[in-house]
LOLOLO-622242 format. One record per residue (C-alpha): residue number from 1; x, z, y. Coordinates in steps of 0.02 Angstrom, whole numbers, plus 50000, padded with zeros to 5 digits. Each point is the difference from the previous one (the first is absolute). Layout:
REM LOLOLO-622242
[site NUM; [X; Z; Y]]
...
This chain:
REM LOLOLO-622242
[site 1; [49944; 48442; 52377]]
[site 2; [50016; 49812; 49991]]
[site 3; [50156; 50012; 49892]]
[site 4; [49920; 50115; 49869]]
[site 5; [49946; 49890; 49856]]
[site 6; [49816; 50031; 49963]]
[site 7; [49910; 49911; 49856]]
[site 8; [49871; 49865; 50042]]
[site 9; [49852; 50107; 49945]]
[site 10; [49971; 50172; 50071]]
[site 11; [49957; 50151; 49893]]
[site 12; [49996; 50188; 50028]]
[site 13; [50186; 50020; 49968]]
[site 14; [50056; 49865; 50121]]
[site 15; [49880; 50068; 50131]]
[site 16; [50077; 50171; 49977]]
[site 17; [50174; 49927; 50022]]
[site 18; [49945; 49909; 50156]]
[site 19; [49930; 50161; 50071]]
[site 20; [50160; 50095; 49961]]
[site 21; [50110; 49869; 50081]]
[site 22; [49901; 50006; 50162]]
[site 23; [50075; 50173; 50022]]
[site 24; [50164; 49972; 50096]]
[site 25; [50091; 50140; 49908]]
[site 26; [49950; 49936; 49828]]
[site 27; [50042; 49823; 50050]]
[site 28; [50171; 50056; 50061]]
[site 29; [50030; 50091; 49836]]
[site 30; [49958; 49842; 49903]]
[site 31; [50118; 49892; 50104]]
[site 32; [50139; 50129; 49984]]
[site 33; [49979; 50011; 49811]]
[site 34; [50009; 49812; 49985]]
[site 35; [50164; 50000; 50097]]
[site 36; [50075; 50152; 49913]]
[site 37; [49984; 49935; 49822]]
[site 38; [50079; 49829; 50028]]
[site 39; [50152; 50057; 49902]]
[site 40; [49893; 50026; 49844]]
[site 41; [49874; 49862; 50032]]
[site 42; [49900; 49936; 49853]]
[site 43; [49895; 49841; 49988]]
[site 44; [49836; 50095; 49988]]
[site 45; [50032; 50077; 50171]]
[site 46; [49956; 49831; 50076]]
[site 47; [49823; 50063; 49969]]
[site 48; [49979; 50121; 50144]]
[site 49; [49876; 50105; 49903]]
[site 50; [50140; 50051; 49880]]
[site 51; [50087; 50094; 50141]]
[site 52; [49836; 50058; 50074]]
[site 53; [49955; 50087; 49836]]
[site 54; [50154; 50112; 50008]]
[site 55; [49963; 50045; 50181]]
[site 56; [49821; 50049; 49961]]
[site 57; [50058; 50102; 49851]]
[site 58; [50107; 50106; 50117]]
[site 59; [49877; 50001; 50145]]
[site 60; [50109; 49882; 50104]]
[site 61; [50145; 50121; 50006]]
[site 62; [50143; 49875; 50016]]
[site 63; [50137; 50108; 49924]]
[site 64; [49895; 50053; 49850]]
[site 65; [49936; 49823; 49973]]
[site 66; [50174; 49925; 50002]]
[site 67; [50066; 50134; 49882]]
[site 68; [49855; 49968; 49882]]
[site 69; [50030; 49813; 50004]]
[site 70; [50187; 50014; 49970]]
[site 71; [49973; 50122; 49857]]
[site 72; [49875; 49876; 49927]]
[site 73; [50126; 49858; 50009]]
[site 74; [50133; 50107; 49916]]
[site 75; [49874; 50052; 49866]]
[site 76; [49958; 49818; 49964]]
[site 77; [50184; 49955; 49985]]
[site 78; [50053; 50145; 49889]]
[site 79; [49852; 49983; 49881]]
[site 80; [50009; 49809; 50004]]
[site 81; [49817; 49991; 50050]]
[site 82; [50008; 49820; 50060]]
[site 83; [50011; 49933; 49822]]
[site 84; [49916; 50142; 49905]]
[site 85; [49845; 49894; 49960]]
[site 86; [50107; 49867; 49916]]
[site 87; [50117; 50114; 49903]]
[site 88; [49896; 50153; 49955]]
[site 89; [49915; 49997; 49830]]
[site 90; [49858; 50125; 49991]]
[site 91; [49990; 50097; 49837]]
[site 92; [49852; 49964; 49887]]
[site 93; [49940; 50180; 50008]]
[site 94; [49987; 49990; 50190]]
[site 95; [49905; 49836; 49995]]
[site 96; [49877; 50064; 49871]]
[site 97; [49977; 50182; 50051]]
[site 98; [50047; 50026; 50183]]
[site 99; [49835; 49992; 50093]]
[site 100; [49957; 49884; 50143]]
[site 101; [49990; 49819; 50054]]
[site 102; [49947; 49878; 50135]]
[site 103; [49824; 49930; 49989]]
[site 104; [49917; 49895; 50136]]
[site 105; [50005; 50031; 50187]]
[site 106; [49901; 50096; 50130]]
[site 107; [49898; 49928; 50143]]
[site 108; [50154; 49997; 50112]]
[site 109; [50091; 49891; 49873]]
[site 110; [50116; 50140; 49942]]
[site 111; [50041; 50011; 49814]]
[site 112; [49920; 50149; 49913]]
[site 113; [50100; 50109; 49881]]
[site 114; [49901; 50108; 49879]]
[site 115; [50080; 50147; 49911]]
[site 116; [49897; 50096; 49871]]
[site 117; [50134; 50133; 50005]]
[site 118; [49895; 50125; 49904]]
[site 119; [50024; 49891; 49845]]
[site 120; [50190; 50008; 50001]]
[site 121; [50097; 50100; 49870]]
[site 122; [50139; 50077; 50107]]
[site 123; [50098; 50081; 49860]]
[site 124; [49979; 49851; 49886]]
[site 125; [50073; 49887; 50135]]
[site 126; [50142; 50123; 50034]]
[site 127; [50043; 50009; 49816]]
[site 128; [50009; 49811; 49987]]
[site 129; [50099; 49940; 50151]]
[site 130; [50136; 50073; 50111]]
[site 131; [49955; 50060; 50173]]
[site 132; [50116; 49870; 50077]]
[site 133; [49917; 49859; 49905]]
[site 134; [49826; 50060; 50047]]
[site 135; [50051; 50022; 50182]]
[site 136; [50074; 49825; 50010]]
[site 137; [49846; 49927; 49917]]
[site 138; [49891; 50070; 50139]]
[site 139; [50119; 49937; 50135]]
[site 140; [49996; 49830; 49915]]
[site 141; [49810; 50002; 50006]]
[site 142; [50003; 50047; 50183]]
[site 143; [50125; 49862; 50036]]
[site 144; [49889; 49871; 49913]]
[site 145; [49858; 50048; 50116]]
[site 146; [50093; 50023; 50165]]
[site 147; [50127; 49858; 49996]]
[site 148; [49912; 49875; 49885]]
[site 149; [49811; 50020; 50003]]
[site 150; [49966; 50053; 50180]]
[site 151; [50096; 49854; 50078]]
[site 152; [49892; 49883; 49895]]
[site 153; [49843; 50088; 50062]]
[site 154; [50058; 49985; 50180]]
[site 155; [50037; 49815; 49978]]
[site 156; [49829; 49971; 49921]]
[site 157; [49897; 50100; 50126]]
[site 158; [50101; 49981; 50158]]
[site 159; [49975; 50187; 50029]]
[site 160; [50119; 50146; 50022]]
[site 161; [49971; 50073; 49827]]
[site 162; [50142; 50121; 49960]]
[site 163; [49904; 50133; 49905]]
[site 164; [49909; 50030; 49837]]
[site 165; [49837; 50091; 49966]]
[site 166; [50018; 50134; 49865]]
[site 167; [49865; 50075; 49889]]
[site 168; [50055; 50152; 49899]]
[site 169; [49882; 50049; 49861]]
[site 170; [50025; 50183; 49951]]
[site 171; [49873; 50005; 49860]]
[site 172; [50076; 50098; 49853]]
[site 173; [50132; 50073; 50118]]
[site 174; [50043; 50173; 49934]]
[site 175; [50129; 50127; 49949]]
[site 176; [50116; 49876; 49914]]
[site 177; [50023; 49910; 50166]]
[site 178; [50062; 50161; 50082]]
[site 179; [50160; 49991; 49896]]
[site 180; [50146; 50039; 50116]]
[site 181; [50115; 49851; 49958]]
[site 182; [49853; 49882; 50029]]
[site 183; [49960; 50077; 50168]]
[site 184; [50183; 49992; 50050]]
[site 185; [50008; 49817; 49949]]
[site 186; [49847; 49956; 50104]]
[site 187; [50067; 50100; 50146]]
[site 188; [50167; 49910; 49995]]
[site 189; [49918; 49830; 49980]]
[site 190; [49881; 50036; 50144]]
[site 191; [50144; 50052; 50112]]
[site 192; [50100; 49844; 49955]]
[site 193; [49854; 49883; 50035]]
[site 194; [49960; 50086; 50164]]
[site 195; [50179; 49977; 50058]]
[site 196; [50021; 49820; 49944]]
[site 197; [49828; 49918; 50002]]
[site 198; [49922; 50063; 50163]]
[site 199; [49828; 49945; 50056]]
[site 200; [49958; 49923; 49831]]
[site 201; [49851; 50115; 49969]]
[site 202; [49843; 49920; 50068]]
[site 203; [49878; 50132; 49942]]
[site 204; [49991; 50120; 49852]]
[site 205; [49843; 50050; 49906]]
[site 206; [50003; 50145; 49878]]
[site 207; [49854; 50006; 49880]]
[site 208; [49943; 50115; 49860]]
[site 209; [50109; 50139; 50069]]
[site 210; [49991; 50159; 49894]]
[site 211; [50004; 50176; 50069]]
[site 212; [50187; 50012; 49968]]
[site 213; [50040; 49853; 50115]]
[site 214; [50030; 50103; 50159]]
[site 215; [50149; 50083; 49914]]
[site 216; [50086; 49832; 49973]]
[site 217; [49950; 49933; 50170]]
[site 218; [50073; 50151; 50089]]
[site 219; [50163; 49966; 49911]]
[site 220; [50013; 49815; 50043]]
[site 221; [49919; 50003; 50172]]
[site 222; [50158; 50054; 50096]]
[site 223; [50090; 49845; 49935]]
[site 224; [49885; 49887; 50101]]
[site 225; [50011; 49979; 50187]]
[site 226; [49842; 50041; 50099]]
[site 227; [49951; 49817; 50016]]
[site 228; [50004; 49980; 49811]]
[site 229; [49904; 50161; 49972]]
[site 230; [49863; 49932; 50112]]
[site 231; [49976; 49852; 49883]]
[site 232; [49956; 50108; 49848]]
[site 233; [49814; 50016; 49960]]
[site 234; [49936; 50114; 49863]]
[site 235; [49830; 49934; 49948]]
[site 236; [49854; 50094; 49923]]
[site 237; [49892; 49954; 49852]]
[site 238; [49924; 49850; 50090]]
[site 239; [50171; 49919; 50021]]
[site 240; [49937; 49829; 49940]]
[site 241; [49901; 49977; 50160]]
[site 242; [50153; 50033; 50108]]
[site 243; [50112; 49886; 49897]]
[site 244; [49874; 49859; 50021]]
[site 245; [50011; 50022; 50189]]
[site 246; [50184; 49953; 49989]]
[site 247; [50007; 49888; 49845]]
[site 248; [49879; 49859; 49958]]
[site 249; [49905; 50020; 49837]]
[site 250; [50082; 49848; 49921]]
[site 251; [50171; 50079; 50034]]
[site 252; [49958; 50178; 49944]]
[site 253; [50012; 50038; 49813]]
[site 254; [49832; 50035; 49921]]
[site 255; [50061; 50170; 49939]]
[site 256; [50010; 50052; 50183]]
[site 257; [49833; 49929; 50054]]
[site 258; [50040; 49816; 50027]]
[site 259; [49973; 49840; 49902]]
[site 260; [50177; 49950; 49952]]
[site 261; [50036; 49994; 49812]]
[site 262; [50129; 49930; 49882]]
[site 263; [49958; 49833; 49917]]
[site 264; [49948; 50098; 49846]]
[site 265; [49880; 50104; 50106]]
[site 266; [50101; 50161; 50007]]
[site 267; [49946; 50095; 50158]]
[site 268; [50170; 50084; 50017]]
[site 269; [50093; 49835; 50029]]
[site 270; [50134; 50047; 49874]]
[site 271; [50085; 49832; 50024]]
[site 272; [50052; 50063; 50172]]
[site 273; [49990; 50190; 49995]]
[site 274; [50088; 50110; 49872]]
[site 275; [49895; 50150; 49948]]
[site 276; [50142; 50086; 49908]]
[site 277; [49954; 50118; 49859]]
[site 278; [50102; 50106; 49878]]
[site 279; [50174; 49928; 49969]]
[site 280; [50034; 49974; 49814]]
[site 281; [50146; 50103; 49933]]
[site 282; [50082; 49839; 49941]]
[site 283; [50053; 49974; 50181]]
[site 284; [50083; 50172; 50016]]
[site 285; [50187; 49997; 50035]]
[site 286; [50117; 50082; 49873]]
[site 287; [50183; 50056; 50014]]
[site 288; [50119; 49855; 49971]]
[site 289; [50126; 50099; 49900]]
[site 290; [49906; 50147; 49922]]
[site 291; [50133; 50030; 49868]]
[site 292; [50139; 50013; 50130]]
[site 293; [49915; 50123; 50117]]
[site 294; [50068; 50174; 50032]]
[site 295; [49898; 50154; 50043]]
[site 296; [50019; 50126; 50139]]
[site 297; [49890; 50138; 50073]]
[site 298; [50003; 50010; 50191]]
[site 299; [49941; 50165; 50070]]
[site 300; [49885; 50020; 50147]]
[site 301; [50090; 49975; 50167]]
[site 302; [50149; 49930; 49904]]
[site 303; [50097; 49840; 49977]]
[site 304; [50091; 49918; 49857]]
[site 305; [50142; 49876; 50021]]
[site 306; [50075; 49880; 49873]]
[site 307; [50152; 49892; 50035]]
[site 308; [50068; 49837; 49933]]
[site 309; [50168; 49917; 50035]]
[site 310; [50012; 49816; 50042]]
[site 311; [50173; 49936; 49949]]
[site 312; [50102; 49885; 50110]]
[site 313; [50016; 49815; 49965]]
[site 314; [49886; 49858; 49948]]
[site 315; [49864; 49965; 49952]]
[site 316; [49867; 50061; 50121]]
[site 317; [49931; 50168; 49946]]
[site 318; [49824; 50068; 50019]]
[site 319; [49922; 50171; 49981]]
[site 320; [49841; 49999; 49899]]
[site 321; [49881; 50148; 49988]]
[site 322; [49836; 50042; 49918]]
[site 323; [49920; 50172; 50008]]
[site 324; [49835; 50089; 49977]]
[site 325; [49930; 50176; 50008]]
[site 326; [49853; 50076; 49911]]
[site 327; [49941; 50105; 50146]]
[site 328; [50012; 49925; 50174]]
[site 329; [50107; 49904; 50122]]
[site 330; [50182; 50018; 50052]]
[site 331; [50107; 49947; 50145]]
[site 332; [50133; 49873; 49953]]
[site 333; [50158; 49940; 50086]]
[site 334; [50158; 49909; 49948]]
[site 335; [50159; 50038; 50095]]
[site 336; [50182; 49947; 49997]]
[site 337; [50129; 50140; 50009]]
[site 338; [50131; 49955; 50129]]
[site 339; [50114; 50151; 50005]]
[site 340; [49893; 50145; 50057]]
[site 341; [49865; 49886; 50070]]
[site 342; [49850; 49928; 49911]]
[site 343; [49947; 49828; 50059]]
[site 344; [49823; 49952; 49957]]
[site 345; [49986; 49835; 49905]]
[site 346; [49819; 50027; 49945]]
[site 347; [49900; 50091; 50135]]
[site 348; [49916; 50164; 49957]]
[site 349; [49817; 49984; 49955]]
[site 350; [49869; 50092; 49901]]
[site 351; [49959; 49913; 49837]]
[site 352; [49840; 50022; 49901]]
[site 353; [50096; 50005; 49836]]
[site 354; [49872; 50116; 49923]]
[site 355; [49879; 49855; 49983]]
[site 356; [50113; 49862; 49936]]
[site 357; [50188; 49972; 49977]]
[site 358; [50098; 49957; 50156]]
[site 359; [50137; 49872; 49970]]
[site 360; [50121; 49899; 50104]]
[site 361; [50162; 49902; 50005]]
[site 362; [50119; 50008; 50147]]
[site 363; [50158; 49901; 50032]]
[site 364; [50150; 50115; 50027]]
[site 365; [50086; 49956; 50165]]
[site 366; [50168; 50071; 49941]]
[site 367; [50079; 50095; 49857]]
[site 368; [49995; 50189; 49995]]
[site 369; [49884; 50144; 49960]]
[site 370; [49813; 49983; 50029]]
[site 371; [49879; 50146; 49991]]
[site 372; [49815; 49995; 49962]]
[site 373; [49906; 50146; 50076]]
[site 374; [49835; 50054; 49923]]
[site 375; [49919; 50114; 50128]]
[site 376; [49868; 50131; 49964]]
[site 377; [50041; 50109; 50152]]
[site 378; [49835; 49960; 50085]]
[site 379; [49901; 50076; 49855]]
[site 380; [49963; 50184; 50025]]
[site 381; [49911; 50022; 49834]]
[site 382; [50052; 49879; 49863]]
[site 383; [50151; 49977; 49890]]
[site 384; [50015; 49817; 49950]]
[site 385; [50057; 49935; 49830]]
[site 386; [50101; 49843; 50032]]
[site 387; [50044; 49864; 49875]]
[site 388; [50124; 49877; 50072]]
[site 389; [50113; 49852; 49963]]
[site 390; [50147; 49963; 50116]]
[site 391; [50135; 49875; 49960]]
[site 392; [50124; 49875; 50074]]
[site 393; [49966; 49823; 49937]]
[site 394; [50067; 49824; 50029]]
[site 395; [49844; 49907; 49944]]
[site 396; [49849; 49982; 50114]]
[site 397; [49890; 50006; 49844]]
[site 398; [49873; 49884; 50078]]
[site 399; [49975; 50111; 50153]]
[site 400; [50023; 49966; 50184]]
[site 401; [50117; 50125; 50085]]
[site 402; [49920; 50113; 50129]]
[site 403; [50032; 49965; 50184]]
[site 404; [50026; 50170; 50087]]
[site 405; [49934; 49926; 50164]]
[site 406; [49837; 49960; 49913]]
[site 407; [49993; 50175; 49927]]
[site 408; [50018; 50077; 50172]]
[site 409; [49845; 49907; 50055]]
[site 410; [49902; 50046; 49845]]
[site 411; [50044; 50185; 50000]]
[site 412; [49847; 50115; 50011]]
[site 413; [49969; 50064; 50176]]
[site 414; [49836; 50089; 49970]]
[site 415; [49991; 50157; 49894]]
[site 416; [49867; 50120; 49941]]
[site 417; [50071; 50172; 49961]]
[site 418; [49968; 50090; 49835]]
[site 419; [49888; 50129; 50082]]
[site 420; [49898; 49863; 50082]]
[site 421; [49989; 49907; 49835]]
[site 422; [49929; 50156; 49919]]
[site 423; [49871; 50012; 50139]]
[site 424; [49956; 49818; 49975]]
[site 425; [49961; 50034; 49818]]
[site 426; [49888; 50145; 50049]]
[site 427; [49909; 49898; 50132]]
[site 428; [49989; 49853; 49882]]
[site 429; [49930; 50099; 49857]]
[site 430; [49828; 49918; 50007]]
[site 431; [49953; 49874; 49869]]
[site 432; [50045; 49821; 50042]]
[site 433; [49819; 49946; 50000]]
[site 434; [49940; 50145; 50107]]
[site 435; [49904; 49883; 50113]]
[site 436; [50018; 49930; 50174]]
[site 437; [50029; 50097; 50158]]
[site 438; [49868; 49965; 50130]]
[site 439; [50110; 49910; 50124]]
[site 440; [49947; 49954; 50176]]
[site 441; [49858; 49876; 50014]]
[site 442; [50041; 49819; 50035]]
[site 443; [49945; 50019; 50180]]
[site 444; [50104; 50156; 50025]]
[site 445; [50150; 49916; 49920]]
[site 446; [49987; 49855; 50120]]
[site 447; [49989; 50117; 50149]]
[site 448; [50133; 50124; 49943]]
[site 449; [50125; 49900; 49899]]
[site 450; [50115; 50142; 49951]]
[site 451; [49919; 50119; 49874]]
[site 452; [50016; 50184; 50039]]
[site 453; [50037; 50125; 49863]]
[site 454; [50018; 50188; 50016]]
[site 455; [50159; 50080; 49933]]
[site 456; [49948; 50177; 50047]]
[site 457; [50129; 49999; 50138]]
[site 458; [50143; 49994; 49877]]
[site 459; [50135; 49873; 49963]]
[site 460; [49958; 49933; 49829]]
[site 461; [50165; 49911; 49968]]
[site 462; [50180; 50026; 50047]]
[site 463; [50170; 49933; 49957]]
[site 464; [50094; 50081; 49858]]
[site 465; [50127; 50128; 50062]]
[site 466; [50179; 49939; 50004]]
[site 467; [50117; 50103; 49892]]
[site 468; [50185; 49982; 50038]]
[site 469; [50141; 50025; 49875]]
[site 470; [50035; 50168; 50080]]
[site 471; [49818; 50051; 49987]]
[site 472; [50004; 49957; 49816]]
[site 473; [50156; 50102; 49967]]
[site 474; [49928; 50147; 50095]]
[site 475; [49847; 49999; 49886]]
[site 476; [50078; 50009; 49828]]
[site 477; [50039; 49814; 49993]]
[site 478; [50105; 49944; 49854]]
[site 479; [50096; 49840; 50041]]
[site 480; [50043; 49936; 49827]]
[site 481; [50131; 49865; 49971]]
[site 482; [50051; 49888; 49857]]
[site 483; [50119; 49856; 49982]]
[site 484; [49943; 49850; 49901]]
[site 485; [50120; 49870; 49934]]
[site 486; [49966; 49814; 50008]]
[site 487; [49933; 50012; 49824]]
[site 488; [49873; 50132; 50052]]
[site 489; [50078; 50148; 49905]]
[site 490; [50030; 50170; 50079]]
[site 491; [50171; 50073; 50044]]
């Protein structure tokens, strides 16, 4: 192991790595991974722990670890992650109302991230910022920690500190947090972070958990690998004592049992931790062109298509859209008609257009007919009233064109079906301030890290059923179609 670069000061993580690499099979997997990824080598791989983290995340399975690492490199390239901290401007509503923040460090020297998630206004946030913008803001925050802060901590301490301690405060967590689009967003974000930031969770403490928490935990738990699940501790009412075992009093906010306060004496350390709150309606997004929008009803298990024609010749043309429904989400896709084929230029994805307008601008790769598909075929119950704007333009209108490669990486991959959403509402029917659940004691949490919740032997959550075009037509689907000119009028 002489060629594995260990830091000058040992800690639990470097000792664990040393123990793993004494195993000949694990050591061989590490050496093979280092050889196999030379064609995509990045400067940070000079730190041997960067490769080690991907191996541990896939239990030293060489093929799975290499696939994970290559997918991560592709993800970074297509989403331009390397410069996201410099170029991404977080919206004011996210800064002011999206809960969480770093505050102090634990006794191991790891930064501590507190998230009073029960204080967030999920629908207020969703009405004020696009899902893509919110998603990228959270990736930007993760990137600030993993590639900027943690290297500074390692340089200062001389220890192998690659993880963060998390404290999730579920006080005030209730029915509004069981909203399906919010759960899907957290599921997708959790999956993305698990795949691209492995071994960055030091330990997780969940405090003030209400009785409804097991429902959410059962949903998100499968997204974590077993090693991550083992780091999650649900604390009881005496959580302050446990937190002080891991975090010194001068580093722990007074609101959670420590001594740390803001200069003005605030025990919540609001200078460092955002406690959210209701989002003012002044932040809510509105349609860009309300006077130009057309209306269309889309039946259950049905689709509606509208087409625009991009003429040949200069200048560069763009397709701009803006649409909203009054009663739920739709699938959306933009395709180019090439003879009898449809080539996707904007990948299919479900859009929460029932909460706020969904808008975009896409450069047209070539002249011809483009079709926007508004898909309600997954809905077994609801007809959706659509208001939409679709037009060919030559002016960017102050917008940045969408990169389809980025969209492919931001597309939702985690869904909660309508029937499950209804069950969530029933299970989440208790008042938000219904009190704490008596979680395991601090001693029990330390001994049995993964909390155990009963689901009555049933699967509480499942993926939404896939409905094909043929399925839709077999079940009274009405595939409507309209042609829209470049001026937005019907033909």
